[in-house]
C-alpha positions as CSV (number, residue, x, y, z in Angstrom):
1,M,-3.6,-5.0,69.8
2,A,-5.1,-4.1,66.4
3,D,-6.5,-0.6,65.7
4,N,-10.0,-2.0,66.4
5,G,-9.1,-3.0,69.9
6,L,-9.1,-6.7,69.2
7,P,-6.0,-8.9,69.5
8,E,-3.9,-9.1,66.4
9,M,-3.4,-12.6,65.0
10,L,0.2,-13.2,63.9
11,I,2.2,-15.9,62.3
12,A,5.7,-16.6,63.7
13,V,8.3,-18.5,61.7
14,F,11.0,-20.2,63.7
15,A,13.4,-23.1,63.4
16,R,11.9,-26.7,63.4
17,D,14.4,-27.6,66.1
18,D,12.4,-25.3,68.5
19,V,9.3,-27.4,68.0
20,E,8.3,-30.5,70.0
21,F,5.9,-32.6,67.9
22,T,3.8,-35.0,69.9
23,D,1.9,-38.1,68.6
24,G,-1.6,-37.4,69.9
25,W,-3.9,-38.2,67.0
26,H,-5.1,-41.7,67.8
27,V,-8.8,-41.0,67.5
28,T,-10.5,-43.2,64.8
29,G,-10.4,-41.4,61.4
30,L,-8.1,-38.5,62.5
31,K,-4.7,-40.2,62.3
32,G,-5.0,-40.2,58.5
33,T,-5.2,-36.4,58.4
34,G,-1.5,-36.2,58.9
35,S,-2.0,-33.6,61.7
36,F,0.3,-33.2,64.6
37,D,0.1,-31.7,68.1
38,Y,3.1,-29.5,68.8
39,N,4.6,-27.3,71.5
40,V,7.1,-24.4,71.5
41,Q,8.7,-23.2,74.7
42,D,10.9,-20.1,75.1
43,A,11.7,-19.7,71.4
44,F,13.1,-16.4,70.2
45,V,11.4,-15.1,67.0
46,A,13.0,-12.2,65.3
47,E,10.7,-9.3,64.3
48,H,11.3,-9.9,60.6
49,R,9.9,-13.4,61.0
50,V,6.5,-12.3,62.3
51,F,3.6,-11.1,60.1
52,P,-0.1,-10.6,60.4
53,L,-2.3,-13.7,59.6
54,F,-4.9,-11.7,57.7
55,T,-2.9,-9.5,55.3
56,R,-2.7,-9.0,51.6
57,E,0.6,-7.2,51.7
58,P,3.0,-9.3,49.6
59,R,6.2,-10.3,51.3
60,R,7.8,-11.4,48.0
61,G,7.3,-10.5,44.3
62,G,4.8,-12.0,41.9
63,T,1.1,-12.1,41.6
64,L,0.7,-15.4,43.4
65,F,2.1,-13.9,46.6
66,E,-0.6,-11.2,46.6
67,L,-3.1,-13.8,47.7
68,G,-1.8,-13.9,51.3
69,L,-1.5,-17.1,53.4
70,M,-5.1,-18.0,53.9
71,P,-6.1,-18.9,50.3
72,I,-3.0,-21.0,49.9
C-alpha cells in the first residue's frame, strides 16, 4: 500500500519464458494493433526487478531516463 492508503501500482520485469501469450485479438480492427493477451503463473520476480509505475526516480544515468516509463 502507498502512503495515501491506495494500492501501489508496480511494474515487474521477468523472463519472457515465464509468459504465456494467447492469440485473442480477432475483433475487427483490433488485430492490427499488434496487441496480445498474456498470462503469467507462479513466476518469481526478484525485488530489484520491481519498481513503481508512476515514478520519476531514474534507474539509469542520463536525462532521457528522468522521464520515467509513462512518457516513453
